[in-house]
Backbone as numpy.savetxt, mean C-alpha at the origin, in Angstrom:
# Nx Ny Nz CAx CAy CAz Cx Cy Cz
37.49 -3.26 -8.19 37.25 -4.12 -7.03 35.84 -4.67 -7.08
35.68 -5.97 -6.86 34.38 -6.60 -6.90 33.57 -6.17 -5.68
32.24 -6.25 -5.87 31.35 -5.88 -4.77 31.61 -6.73 -3.54
31.85 -8.01 -3.76 32.06 -8.94 -2.64 33.30 -8.58 -1.84
34.29 -8.00 -2.49 35.53 -7.63 -1.80 35.36 -6.35 -0.99
34.34 -5.55 -1.33 34.16 -4.26 -0.66 33.31 -4.36 0.60
32.75 -5.55 0.85 31.91 -5.71 2.03 32.77 -5.80 3.28
32.51 -4.89 4.21 33.29 -4.84 5.44 32.51 -5.50 6.58
33.20 -6.22 7.46 32.54 -6.79 8.63 31.92 -5.67 9.47
30.77 -5.95 10.06 30.07 -5.02 10.96 29.54 -3.78 10.25
29.58 -3.76 8.93 29.05 -2.62 8.18 27.60 -2.90 7.80
26.76 -1.86 7.85 25.35 -2.03 7.49 25.25 -2.26 5.99
24.87 -3.47 5.61 24.85 -3.83 4.20 23.42 -3.84 3.66
23.21 -3.15 2.55 21.96 -3.25 1.81 22.18 -4.25 0.69
21.40 -5.31 0.68 21.56 -6.35 -0.34 21.06 -5.80 -1.68
21.95 -5.77 -2.66 21.62 -5.21 -3.96 21.18 -6.30 -4.93
20.58 -5.86 -6.04 20.01 -6.77 -7.03 21.03 -7.77 -7.56
22.24 -7.30 -7.84 23.25 -8.17 -8.44 23.76 -9.22 -7.46
23.40 -9.10 -6.19 23.83 -10.07 -5.19 22.84 -11.23 -5.05
21.69 -11.15 -5.74 20.63 -12.13 -5.57 20.42 -12.96 -6.83
19.83 -14.14 -6.63 19.45 -15.03 -7.72 17.96 -14.79 -8.01
17.62 -14.17 -9.17 16.21 -13.86 -9.47 15.31 -15.09 -9.47
15.84 -16.25 -9.84 15.04 -17.47 -9.88 14.53 -17.85 -8.48
15.25 -17.46 -7.46 14.81 -17.69 -6.08 13.97 -16.51 -5.58
14.41 -15.32 -5.92 13.83 -14.12 -5.34 12.39 -13.86 -5.78
12.08 -14.01 -7.07 10.76 -13.67 -7.58 9.65 -14.56 -7.02
9.79 -15.90 -7.02 8.73 -16.73 -6.44 8.53 -16.46 -4.94
9.62 -16.28 -4.22 9.51 -15.99 -2.79 8.81 -14.65 -2.55
9.09 -13.68 -3.39 8.45 -12.37 -3.27 6.96 -12.46 -3.53
6.57 -13.30 -4.48 5.15 -13.48 -4.80 4.39 -14.06 -3.61
4.94 -15.10 -3.01 4.32 -15.72 -1.84 4.25 -14.72 -0.68
5.31 -13.99 -0.48 5.37 -13.00 0.58 4.32 -11.91 0.40
4.14 -11.44 -0.84 3.17 -10.38 -1.13 1.75 -10.83 -0.83
1.40 -12.05 -1.23 0.05 -12.57 -0.97 -0.19 -12.72 0.53
0.80 -13.21 1.25 0.67 -13.40 2.70 0.45 -12.07 3.41
1.21 -11.05 3.03 1.09 -9.74 3.67 -0.28 -9.13 3.39
-0.75 -9.24 2.15 -2.08 -8.70 1.80 -3.17 -9.38 2.62
-3.06 -10.68 2.79 -4.07 -11.44 3.54 -4.14 -10.97 4.99
-3.01 -10.73 5.59 -2.95 -10.32 7.00 -3.46 -8.89 7.19
-3.10 -8.00 6.29 -3.35 -6.57 6.51 -4.59 -6.03 5.81
-5.24 -6.82 4.98 -6.36 -6.30 4.19 -7.49 -5.70 5.03
-7.88 -6.30 6.16 -8.96 -5.69 6.96 -8.69 -4.23 7.34
-7.44 -3.90 7.63 -7.11 -2.51 7.98 -7.31 -1.58 6.78
-7.06 -2.09 5.57 -7.29 -1.30 4.37 -8.78 -1.00 4.20
-9.62 -2.00 4.44 -11.07 -1.82 4.35 -11.54 -0.77 5.36
-11.09 -0.90 6.60 -11.49 0.03 7.66 -11.04 1.45 7.33
-9.80 1.59 6.89 -9.26 2.92 6.55 -10.06 3.55 5.42
-10.37 2.78 4.38 -11.10 3.32 3.23 -12.49 3.76 3.62
-13.19 2.96 4.41 -14.55 3.34 4.82 -14.54 4.60 5.69
-13.56 4.73 6.56 -13.48 5.91 7.41 -13.16 7.16 6.59
-12.38 6.99 5.53 -11.98 8.13 4.71 -13.15 8.69 3.91
-14.06 7.84 3.45 -15.11 8.31 2.54 -16.41 8.66 3.26
-16.49 8.45 4.58 -17.68 8.88 5.31 -17.61 10.38 5.56
-18.75 11.01 5.80 -18.80 12.43 6.11 -18.69 12.61 7.62
-17.67 13.36 8.03 -17.34 13.52 9.45 -17.24 12.14 10.08
-17.95 11.90 11.21 -17.95 10.58 11.84 -19.35 9.99 11.80
-19.99 10.11 10.63 -21.40 9.75 10.50 -21.67 8.26 10.68
-20.70 7.41 10.41 -20.91 5.96 10.50 -19.99 5.33 11.53
-18.68 5.65 11.42 -17.69 5.03 12.30 -16.97 6.11 13.11
-16.82 5.87 14.41 -16.17 6.85 15.28 -14.66 6.65 15.39
-14.19 5.48 15.02 -12.77 5.19 15.11 -12.48 3.81 14.57
-11.20 3.42 14.65 -10.77 2.14 14.08 -11.49 0.95 14.70
-11.53 0.89 16.03 -12.14 -0.26 16.70 -13.65 -0.26 16.51
-14.25 0.94 16.51 -15.69 1.04 16.28 -16.04 0.55 14.88
-15.21 0.93 13.90 -15.45 0.49 12.52 -15.33 -1.02 12.41
-14.30 -1.58 13.02 -14.10 -3.04 12.97 -15.29 -3.76 13.60
-15.72 -3.28 14.77 -16.84 -3.91 15.47 -18.11 -3.85 14.65
-18.42 -2.67 14.08 -19.66 -2.51 13.33 -19.66 -3.31 12.04
-18.52 -3.37 11.37 -18.44 -4.15 10.13 -18.69 -5.62 10.41
-18.04 -6.15 11.44 -18.22 -7.57 11.79 -19.64 -7.83 12.27
-20.18 -6.90 13.06 -21.53 -7.06 13.60 -22.58 -7.07 12.48
-22.44 -6.17 11.51 -23.45 -6.01 10.48 -23.25 -6.93 9.28
-21.99 -7.24 8.97 -21.71 -7.97 7.74 -21.00 -9.29 7.96
-20.65 -9.57 9.21 -19.89 -10.77 9.49 -18.41 -10.55 9.20
-17.59 -11.52 9.56 -16.15 -11.42 9.35 -15.78 -11.20 7.88
-16.50 -11.81 6.91 -16.18 -11.58 5.49 -16.25 -10.11 5.08
-16.99 -9.29 5.87 -17.07 -7.87 5.55 -15.72 -7.19 5.58
-14.80 -7.72 6.37 -13.45 -7.16 6.46 -12.59 -7.53 5.25
-13.10 -8.43 4.41 -12.34 -8.88 3.25 -13.07 -8.59 1.94
-13.97 -7.60 1.95 -14.67 -7.25 0.72 -13.68 -6.70 -0.30
-13.75 -7.24 -1.52 -12.84 -6.80 -2.58 -11.47 -7.44 -2.52
-11.30 -8.42 -1.61 -9.96 -8.99 -1.41 -9.43 -9.69 -2.65
-10.27 -10.50 -3.31 -9.77 -11.26 -4.45 -9.43 -10.36 -5.63
-10.21 -9.29 -5.81 -9.86 -8.31 -6.84 -8.56 -7.63 -6.47
-8.43 -7.27 -5.20 -7.22 -6.61 -4.73 -5.99 -7.49 -4.87
-6.17 -8.81 -4.67 -5.05 -9.74 -4.76 -4.49 -9.82 -6.18
-5.31 -9.47 -7.18 -4.82 -9.45 -8.55 -3.71 -8.42 -8.74
-3.58 -7.52 -7.77 -2.55 -6.48 -7.85 -1.16 -7.02 -7.55
-1.07 -8.28 -7.16 0.23 -8.86 -6.82 1.20 -8.75 -7.99
0.69 -8.90 -9.21 1.54 -8.77 -10.40 2.19 -7.41 -10.48
1.43 -6.38 -10.11 2.01 -5.03 -10.13 3.06 -4.89 -9.04
2.89 -5.66 -7.95 3.89 -5.64 -6.89 5.22 -6.19 -7.35
5.18 -7.24 -8.17 6.42 -7.79 -8.72 7.07 -6.79 -9.67
6.24 -6.12 -10.50 6.77 -5.10 -11.40 7.41 -3.97 -10.59
6.78 -3.63 -9.48 7.28 -2.57 -8.60 8.65 -2.92 -8.04
8.77 -4.12 -7.46 10.02 -4.48 -6.81 11.13 -4.70 -7.83
10.80 -5.23 -9.00 11.80 -5.39 -10.06 12.32 -4.03 -10.52
11.38 -3.09 -10.71 11.78 -1.73 -11.11 12.63 -1.09 -10.03
12.20 -1.21 -8.79 12.93 -0.62 -7.66 14.36 -1.13 -7.59
14.53 -2.44 -7.63 15.87 -3.03 -7.50 16.76 -2.66 -8.68
16.21 -2.71 -9.88 17.03 -2.44 -11.06 17.37 -0.96 -11.21
16.45 -0.07 -10.85 16.76 1.37 -10.89 17.85 1.69 -9.88
17.78 1.10 -8.70 18.85 1.29 -7.71 20.20 0.85 -8.27
20.19 -0.30 -8.93 21.43 -0.83 -9.52 21.96 0.10 -10.61
21.08 0.59 -11.47 21.50 1.48 -12.56 22.02 2.81 -12.02
21.37 3.33 -10.99 21.82 4.59 -10.40 23.20 4.46 -9.78
23.49 3.29 -9.25 24.80 3.04 -8.66 25.86 2.80 -9.72
25.53 1.96 -10.70 26.51 1.55 -11.71 26.78 2.62 -12.76
25.72 3.30 -13.21 25.86 4.26 -14.30 25.65 5.70 -13.86
24.82 5.90 -12.83 24.58 7.25 -12.34 25.58 7.69 -11.31
26.38 6.72 -10.84 27.43 7.00 -9.85 26.87 7.61 -8.57
25.62 7.25 -8.23 25.02 7.70 -6.98 25.21 6.60 -5.95
26.04 6.84 -4.96 26.37 5.81 -3.99 25.56 5.90 -2.69
24.91 7.04 -2.46 24.10 7.20 -1.25 22.86 6.31 -1.37
22.78 5.28 -0.52 21.69 4.31 -0.59 20.32 4.97 -0.40
20.23 5.94 0.50 18.95 6.61 0.76 18.46 7.36 -0.47
19.36 8.05 -1.15 18.98 8.81 -2.35 18.57 7.87 -3.47
19.33 6.80 -3.65 18.97 5.83 -4.69 17.61 5.19 -4.39
17.36 4.92 -3.12 16.08 4.33 -2.72 14.93 5.30 -2.95
15.16 6.58 -2.69 14.15 7.61 -2.91 13.73 7.65 -4.38
14.71 7.71 -5.27 14.44 7.79 -6.71 13.81 6.49 -7.22
14.39 5.36 -6.83 13.90 4.07 -7.30 12.49 3.79 -6.79
12.21 4.17 -5.54 10.88 3.97 -4.98 9.82 4.76 -5.74
10.16 5.98 -6.14 9.22 6.80 -6.90 8.96 6.24 -8.28
10.01 5.83 -8.98 9.86 5.27 -10.34 9.11 3.94 -10.28
9.44 3.12 -9.30 8.73 1.84 -9.14 7.25 2.04 -8.92
6.89 3.08 -8.18 5.49 3.37 -7.91 4.74 3.80 -9.17
5.39 4.56 -10.04 4.76 4.98 -11.30 4.41 3.75 -12.14
5.34 2.82 -12.27 5.10 1.60 -13.03 3.98 0.80 -12.39
4.04 0.65 -11.08 3.04 -0.14 -10.36 1.64 0.45 -10.48
1.51 1.77 -10.32 0.19 2.40 -10.37 -0.45 2.32 -11.75
0.36 2.31 -12.79 -0.18 2.18 -14.14 -0.87 0.82 -14.30
-0.35 -0.19 -13.64 -0.95 -1.53 -13.70 -2.09 -1.67 -12.70
-1.93 -1.08 -11.55 -2.78 -1.39 -10.40 -4.07 -0.58 -10.32
-4.12 0.62 -10.90 -5.24 1.54 -10.67 -6.61 0.94 -10.97
-6.84 0.27 -12.12 -8.18 -0.31 -12.35 -8.61 -1.28 -11.26
-7.70 -2.15 -10.83 -8.03 -3.10 -9.77 -8.29 -2.38 -8.45
-7.52 -1.32 -8.22 -7.66 -0.55 -6.99 -9.03 0.11 -6.91
-9.48 0.68 -8.03 -10.77 1.35 -8.06 -11.91 0.37 -7.80
-11.87 -0.78 -8.47 -12.92 -1.79 -8.28 -12.92 -2.29 -6.83
-11.74 -2.59 -6.30 -11.69 -3.12 -4.93 -12.12 -2.07 -3.91
-11.84 -0.79 -4.16 -12.26 0.27 -3.24 -13.78 0.38 -3.20
-14.42 0.29 -4.37 -15.88 0.33 -4.40 -16.47 -0.86 -3.66
-15.81 -2.01 -3.78 -16.28 -3.19 -3.06 -16.12 -3.02 -1.56
-15.04 -2.36 -1.15 -14.79 -2.15 0.28 -15.90 -1.35 0.95
-16.43 -0.34 0.25 -17.38 0.57 0.90 -18.83 0.13 0.73
-19.07 -0.92 -0.05 -20.43 -1.44 -0.17 -20.74 -2.25 1.08
-21.58 -1.72 1.94 -21.88 -2.40 3.21 -23.27 -3.00 3.17
-23.38 -4.18 3.71 -24.67 -4.85 3.81 -24.81 -5.47 5.18
-25.68 -6.46 5.27 -25.86 -7.15 6.55 -25.67 -8.63 6.35
-25.52 -9.33 7.47 -25.44 -10.77 7.40 -26.73 -11.32 6.80
-26.63 -12.46 6.18 -27.82 -13.10 5.62 -28.85 -13.29 6.73
-30.11 -13.00 6.39 -31.17 -13.18 7.37 -31.57 -11.87 8.02
-30.74 -10.84 7.87 -31.08 -9.53 8.43 -31.96 -8.79 7.44
-33.01 -8.15 7.92 -33.94 -7.45 7.06 -33.48 -6.01 6.89
-32.75 -5.77 5.81 -32.24 -4.42 5.58 -31.90 -4.25 4.11
-31.78 -3.01 3.69 -31.40 -2.76 2.31 -29.98 -3.20 2.07
-29.71 -3.62 0.85 -28.36 -4.06 0.50 -27.41 -2.87 0.46
-27.94 -1.73 0.00 -27.07 -0.57 -0.19 -27.62 0.65 0.53
-26.76 1.64 0.68 -27.17 2.95 1.17 -26.45 3.99 0.33
-26.80 5.29 0.51 -26.16 6.33 -0.29 -24.66 6.36 -0.03
-24.29 6.14 1.25 -22.86 6.13 1.58 -22.18 4.91 1.00
-22.89 3.78 1.06 -22.25 2.51 0.72 -22.26 2.21 -0.77
-23.04 2.94 -1.55 -23.20 2.61 -2.96 -23.06 3.83 -3.84
-21.88 4.45 -3.88 -21.70 5.69 -4.65 -21.91 5.52 -6.15
-21.79 4.30 -6.67 -22.03 4.07 -8.10 -23.51 3.87 -8.40
-24.34 3.77 -7.36 -25.77 3.50 -7.52 -26.01 2.24 -8.35
-25.39 1.16 -7.92 -25.52 -0.11 -8.62 -26.96 -0.60 -8.56
-27.39 -1.21 -9.66 -28.73 -1.78 -9.75 -28.78 -3.09 -8.96
-29.74 -3.20 -8.05 -29.80 -4.37 -7.18 -30.00 -5.67 -7.96
-30.88 -5.60 -8.98 -31.14 -6.80 -9.77 -29.89 -7.24 -10.54
-29.15 -6.26 -11.03 -27.93 -6.57 -11.76 -26.88 -7.18 -10.84
-26.81 -6.67 -9.61 -25.87 -7.22 -8.64 -26.22 -8.67 -8.32
-27.53 -8.94 -8.16 -27.95 -10.31 -7.87 -27.63 -11.24 -9.03
-27.69 -10.72 -10.24 -27.47 -11.54 -11.44 -26.00 -11.77 -11.72
-25.19 -10.68 -11.64 -23.79 -10.76 -12.06 -22.79 -10.79 -10.89
-23.23 -10.38 -9.71 -22.30 -10.26 -8.60 -21.75 -8.84 -8.52
-21.22 -8.47 -7.35 -20.76 -7.10 -7.13 -19.55 -6.72 -8.00
-18.49 -7.55 -8.09 -17.31 -7.12 -8.87 -17.64 -6.81 -10.33
-18.37 -7.73 -10.98 -18.68 -7.53 -12.40 -19.62 -6.35 -12.59
-20.55 -6.16 -11.64 -21.48 -5.03 -11.72 -20.74 -3.71 -11.62
-19.72 -3.65 -10.77 -18.92 -2.44 -10.65 -18.16 -2.17 -11.94
-17.56 -3.21 -12.51 -16.83 -3.06 -13.77 -17.76 -2.55 -14.87
-18.96 -3.13 -14.97 -19.94 -2.71 -15.99 -20.38 -1.26 -15.78
-20.63 -0.89 -14.53 -21.12 0.45 -14.25 -20.04 1.51 -14.49
-18.80 1.20 -14.16 -17.71 2.13 -14.45 -17.58 2.37 -15.95
-17.68 1.30 -16.72 -17.59 1.43 -18.18 -18.78 2.20 -18.72
-19.97 1.95 -18.16 -21.19 2.60 -18.63 -21.14 4.10 -18.36
-20.63 4.48 -17.20 -20.62 5.89 -16.82 -19.49 6.68 -17.47
-18.30 6.09 -17.52 -17.11 6.85 -17.92 -16.32 6.25 -19.08
-16.72 5.07 -19.57 -15.92 4.42 -20.59 -14.62 3.90 -19.98
-13.62 3.71 -20.82 -12.34 3.17 -20.35 -11.70 4.09 -19.31
-11.95 5.40 -19.42 -11.36 6.34 -18.47 -11.81 6.07 -17.04
-12.97 5.44 -16.89 -13.48 5.15 -15.56 -12.57 4.24 -14.76
-11.82 3.39 -15.47 -10.91 2.47 -14.78 -9.63 3.17 -14.33
-9.41 4.37 -14.85 -8.23 5.14 -14.45 -8.62 6.46 -13.80
-9.85 6.50 -13.29 -10.30 7.69 -12.58 -9.41 7.90 -11.35
-8.89 9.10 -11.22 -8.03 9.38 -10.09 -6.61 8.87 -10.25
-6.23 8.51 -11.50 -4.88 7.98 -11.73 -3.81 8.96 -11.28
-3.99 10.23 -11.66 -2.97 11.22 -11.29 -3.04 11.55 -9.79
-4.25 11.43 -9.21 -4.35 11.58 -7.76 -3.62 10.43 -7.07
-3.72 9.23 -7.67 -3.00 8.08 -7.12 -1.50 8.29 -7.21
-1.04 8.80 -8.37 0.38 9.07 -8.52 0.84 10.13 -7.52
0.00 11.16 -7.34 0.35 12.25 -6.42 0.49 11.74 -4.99
-0.21 10.63 -4.67 -0.09 10.05 -3.33 0.97 8.97 -3.28
0.86 7.98 -4.16 1.70 6.79 -4.04 3.17 7.04 -4.38
3.45 7.92 -5.33 4.85 8.17 -5.70 5.63 8.78 -4.53
5.16 9.90 -3.94 5.91 10.40 -2.77 5.85 9.45 -1.58
4.73 8.73 -1.42 4.62 7.78 -0.31 5.68 6.69 -0.43
5.81 6.14 -1.62 6.80 5.08 -1.86 8.22 5.61 -1.75
8.47 6.74 -2.41 9.82 7.32 -2.41 10.27 7.66 -0.98
9.38 8.32 -0.24 9.74 8.72 1.13 9.89 7.52 2.05
9.05 6.48 1.84 9.17 5.31 2.71 10.54 4.68 2.56
11.00 4.45 1.36 12.32 3.83 1.16 13.44 4.74 1.65
13.27 6.04 1.43 14.29 7.00 1.88 14.45 6.93 3.40
13.34 7.05 4.13 13.41 7.02 5.59 13.78 5.63 6.11
13.39 4.60 5.39 13.74 3.23 5.78 15.25 3.06 5.83
15.93 3.54 4.80 17.39 3.44 4.78 18.03 4.38 5.79
17.48 5.59 5.93 18.02 6.56 6.88 17.91 6.05 8.32
16.70 5.61 8.69 16.50 5.12 10.05 17.31 3.85 10.31
17.46 3.01 9.29 18.27 1.79 9.44 19.70 2.14 9.81
20.27 3.12 9.09 21.65 3.53 9.35 21.80 4.15 10.74
20.82 4.99 11.12 20.88 5.65 12.44 20.81 4.62 13.56
19.87 3.69 13.45 19.71 2.66 14.49 20.93 1.75 14.53
21.43 1.36 13.36 22.60 0.49 13.29 23.81 1.13 13.98
24.01 2.41 13.74 25.16 3.11 14.33 24.99 3.38 15.82
23.77 3.20 16.34 23.51 3.47 17.75 23.52 2.22 18.61
23.61 1.05 17.97 23.53 -0.22 18.70 24.81 -1.03 18.55
25.01 -2.01 19.43 26.19 -2.88 19.30 26.22 -3.58 17.94
27.40 -3.88 17.45 27.55 -4.44 16.11 26.92 -5.82 15.98
26.74 -6.52 17.11 26.18 -7.87 17.04 24.65 -7.87 17.01
24.03 -6.69 17.03 22.57 -6.61 17.01 22.01 -7.25 15.75
20.94 -8.00 15.92 20.29 -8.71 14.82 19.84 -7.71 13.75
20.27 -7.90 12.53 19.97 -6.95 11.46 18.48 -6.86 11.13
17.77 -7.98 11.21 16.34 -7.95 10.93 15.59 -7.12 11.97
16.09 -7.10 13.21 15.48 -6.27 14.25 15.69 -4.80 13.93
16.90 -4.46 13.51 17.20 -3.07 13.12 16.30 -2.63 11.98
16.18 -3.47 10.97 15.35 -3.14 9.81 13.88 -3.01 10.19
13.41 -3.87 11.09 12.01 -3.82 11.51 11.70 -2.52 12.25
12.60 -2.11 13.14 12.42 -0.85 13.86 12.43 0.34 12.90
13.33 0.29 11.94 13.40 1.36 10.94 12.12 1.40 10.11
11.55 0.24 9.82 10.32 0.17 9.03 9.15 0.81 9.77
9.05 0.56 11.08 7.98 1.15 11.88 8.09 2.67 11.88
9.29 3.18 12.11 9.51 4.63 12.13 9.23 5.25 10.77
9.66 4.58 9.72 9.42 5.08 8.37 7.93 5.07 8.05
7.25 3.97 8.40 5.82 3.87 8.13 5.02 4.94 8.83
5.32 5.19 10.11 4.59 6.21 10.87 4.86 7.60 10.32
6.12 7.88 10.00 6.49 9.20 9.46 5.78 9.49 8.15
5.82 8.54 7.25 5.22 8.74 5.93 3.69 8.79 6.01
3.10 8.02 6.92 1.64 8.04 7.09 1.16 9.44 7.47
1.86 10.07 8.39 1.50 11.42 8.82 1.71 12.44 7.70
2.83 12.34 7.01 3.17 13.32 5.97 2.23 13.25 4.77
1.78 12.06 4.41 1.02 11.90 3.16 -0.47 11.62 3.37
-0.95 11.68 4.61 -2.37 11.37 4.86 -3.34 12.24 4.06
-3.13 13.57 3.97 -4.07 14.38 3.17 -4.13 13.93 1.71
-3.00 13.54 1.14 -2.98 13.08 -0.25 -3.79 11.80 -0.41
-3.69 10.90 0.56 -4.44 9.65 0.51 -5.94 9.91 0.64
-6.30 10.84 1.49 -7.70 11.20 1.69 -8.31 11.78 0.42
-7.58 12.67 -0.24 -8.04 13.27 -1.49 -8.20 12.19 -2.56
-7.21 11.31 -2.68 -7.26 10.24 -3.68 -8.48 9.34 -3.47
-8.69 8.87 -2.25 -9.78 7.94 -1.97 -11.14 8.58 -2.25
-11.33 9.83 -1.83 -12.61 10.49 -2.04 -12.85 10.83 -3.50
-11.82 11.22 -4.22 -11.99 11.52 -5.65 -12.40 10.28 -6.42
-11.79 9.15 -6.11 -12.08 7.92 -6.84 -13.44 7.33 -6.49
-13.82 7.41 -5.23 -15.04 6.74 -4.79 -16.27 7.65 -4.85
-16.14 8.91 -4.40 -17.28 9.82 -4.38 -17.57 10.44 -5.74
-16.66 10.21 -6.70 -16.89 10.61 -8.10 -17.13 12.12 -8.24
-16.29 12.92 -7.61 -16.38 14.36 -7.74 -15.74 14.80 -9.05
-16.01 16.04 -9.47 -15.64 16.48 -10.81 -14.15 16.71 -11.00
-13.45 17.13 -9.97 -12.03 17.45 -10.12 -11.32 17.31 -8.78
-9.99 17.35 -8.83 -9.20 17.29 -7.60 -9.49 18.50 -6.73
-9.58 19.68 -7.37 -9.82 20.90 -6.60 -11.20 20.86 -5.93
-12.20 20.30 -6.64 -13.53 20.17 -6.05 -13.50 19.21 -4.87
-12.68 18.17 -4.98 -12.54 17.21 -3.88 -11.93 17.88 -2.66
-10.89 18.68 -2.89 -10.23 19.38 -1.78 -11.21 20.36 -1.12
-11.97 21.11 -1.95 -12.93 22.08 -1.41 -14.00 21.39 -0.57
-14.51 20.27 -1.07 -15.55 19.54 -0.34 -15.01 18.99 0.98
-13.81 18.43 0.92 -13.21 17.89 2.14 -12.97 18.99 3.17
-12.51 20.15 2.69 -12.26 21.26 3.61 -13.57 21.77 4.21
-14.61 21.81 3.38 -15.92 22.26 3.86 -16.48 21.29 4.91
-16.34 20.00 4.65 -16.90 18.98 5.55 -16.03 18.72 6.77
-14.71 18.77 6.57 -13.81 18.30 7.63 -12.94 19.39 8.25
-12.72 20.50 7.51 -11.79 21.54 7.96 -10.41 20.91 8.23
-9.88 21.07 9.43 -8.55 20.53 9.70 -8.52 19.00 9.71
-9.72 18.41 9.72 -9.80 16.95 9.64 -9.21 16.42 8.35
-9.05 17.30 7.37 -8.40 16.93 6.11 -7.01 16.35 6.37
-6.37 16.80 7.45 -5.00 16.36 7.72 -4.93 15.11 8.60
-6.01 14.81 9.31 -5.92 13.66 10.22 -7.08 12.66 10.11
-8.04 12.91 9.23 -9.15 11.97 9.09 -8.63 10.61 8.62
-9.01 9.56 9.31 -8.55 8.22 8.95 -7.10 7.97 9.29
-6.47 8.91 10.03 -5.04 8.78 10.30 -4.73 7.62 11.25
-5.62 7.40 12.23 -5.38 6.32 13.19 -5.26 4.96 12.52
-6.26 4.54 11.71 -6.09 3.24 11.04 -4.97 3.26 10.02
-4.70 4.44 9.46 -3.63 4.51 8.46 -2.27 4.33 9.10
-2.03 4.95 10.25 -0.76 4.75 10.96 -0.63 3.29 11.39
-1.73 2.74 11.91 -1.71 1.33 12.32 -1.38 0.44 11.14
-2.10 0.67 10.04 -1.86 -0.13 8.83 -0.45 0.07 8.31
-0.01 1.32 8.28 1.31 1.63 7.73 2.43 1.00 8.55
2.31 1.09 9.88 3.36 0.51 10.74 3.38 -1.01 10.65
2.19 -1.62 10.71 2.13 -3.08 10.62 2.61 -3.57 9.26
2.12 -2.92 8.20 2.52 -3.36 6.86 4.01 -3.13 6.66
4.54 -2.04 7.22 5.97 -1.76 7.09 6.81 -2.85 7.75
6.37 -3.30 8.93 7.10 -4.37 9.62 7.06 -5.66 8.81
5.86 -6.03 8.35 5.72 -7.26 7.57 6.49 -7.17 6.26
6.39 -6.01 5.60 7.12 -5.82 4.34 8.62 -5.92 4.58
9.10 -5.27 5.64 10.53 -5.29 5.93 11.03 -6.69 6.24
10.33 -7.39 7.15 10.75 -8.75 7.50 10.70 -9.66 6.28
9.59 -9.58 5.53 9.48 -10.41 4.33 10.52 -10.06 3.29
10.68 -8.76 3.04 11.62 -8.28 2.03 13.05 -8.67 2.36
13.47 -8.40 3.60 14.85 -8.71 3.99 15.09 -10.22 4.06
14.08 -10.97 4.50 14.22 -12.43 4.55 14.31 -13.02 3.15
13.43 -12.56 2.25 13.46 -13.06 0.88 14.81 -12.77 0.21
15.34 -11.58 0.48 16.63 -11.23 -0.12 17.75 -12.12 0.42
17.71 -12.40 1.70 18.76 -13.25 2.29 18.64 -14.70 1.81
17.42 -15.16 1.62 17.22 -16.52 1.11 17.57 -16.63 -0.37
17.64 -15.48 -1.05 17.90 -15.46 -2.49 19.34 -15.11 -2.83
20.18 -14.95 -1.84 21.58 -14.57 -2.08 22.31 -15.58 -2.95
23.14 -15.06 -3.81 24.04 -15.94 -4.56 25.03 -16.56 -3.58
25.54 -17.71 -3.94 26.37 -18.50 -3.03 27.56 -17.73 -2.49
28.18 -16.90 -3.32 29.39 -16.21 -2.89 29.13 -15.11 -1.85
27.85 -14.76 -1.65 27.53 -13.71 -0.68 26.93 -14.25 0.62
26.62 -15.52 0.67 25.86 -16.07 1.79 26.55 -15.88 3.14
27.86 -16.01 3.18 28.57 -15.87 4.45 29.01 -14.43 4.72
28.62 -13.50 3.85 29.02 -12.10 4.02 27.91 -11.25 4.65
26.68 -11.76 4.61 25.53 -10.98 5.06 25.00 -11.51 6.38
24.85 -10.62 7.35 24.35 -11.00 8.67 22.82 -11.03 8.67
22.28 -11.88 9.52 20.84 -11.92 9.75 20.48 -11.01 10.93
């Protein structure tokens, strides 16, 4: 029986890879990824700065951090490292291609029909591929995020101990710019390995984060769908599921994200040393430090990702499926 024949009216349908036209889907996904990064990037900057400070030495919370960054550095301070970070869009395409195709293979050859389980496995594998591409860009952009200065005309040092963990040379920064100076300093200190510092810490965070997000996304979608009238707008159901999934995963994986960020930026000797230092400085704060901006970022990004993802898939449907899928 063909897939198209198995689609039942009023049934919660997950649009699969074989139902879409890649020539439509990939360009739309690229545009969607750039748009989402542009909207949500300031929250990433705020979250990263809060994670690498000691206790609440600089920022007391999300709104305080936003206010101080804009006050001291201007609005562009919320977009430090943005262009380097945007280069990660290519890894996003690799991620979604891996995710969709692994789901398809698990269904066709692995005979796994549970959408949540397939999403869990595919999300984890997609994250491994993505992190292998993304880590060098992530490290450079994170260092750019925490370098704080002042608006032009303010009489202050360009860097501080908190803001400049690489101890960049001021003259070199003036000559080459911050991104290139960071790349040079990473290579000078650690060689090629410097660009993959914290790679396994990244995997330890992003793989379960990705896998669990897709798992809960499908689970919550099914629960909400079965609890509402059949005529309920599917994008609304998916958006609600995305918020619940984002909040759940943010709470569950926050300690892993904190360890990853501090290991990569503070340049500690090992993962265990990072955990010991965080426990010494924060105690139980290890579990909730930076959680407020992270939940905010996770919920917002989850909504935008869900709306963009589901819309792109519907716009990319092959002709024979267009009248079978509800909006």
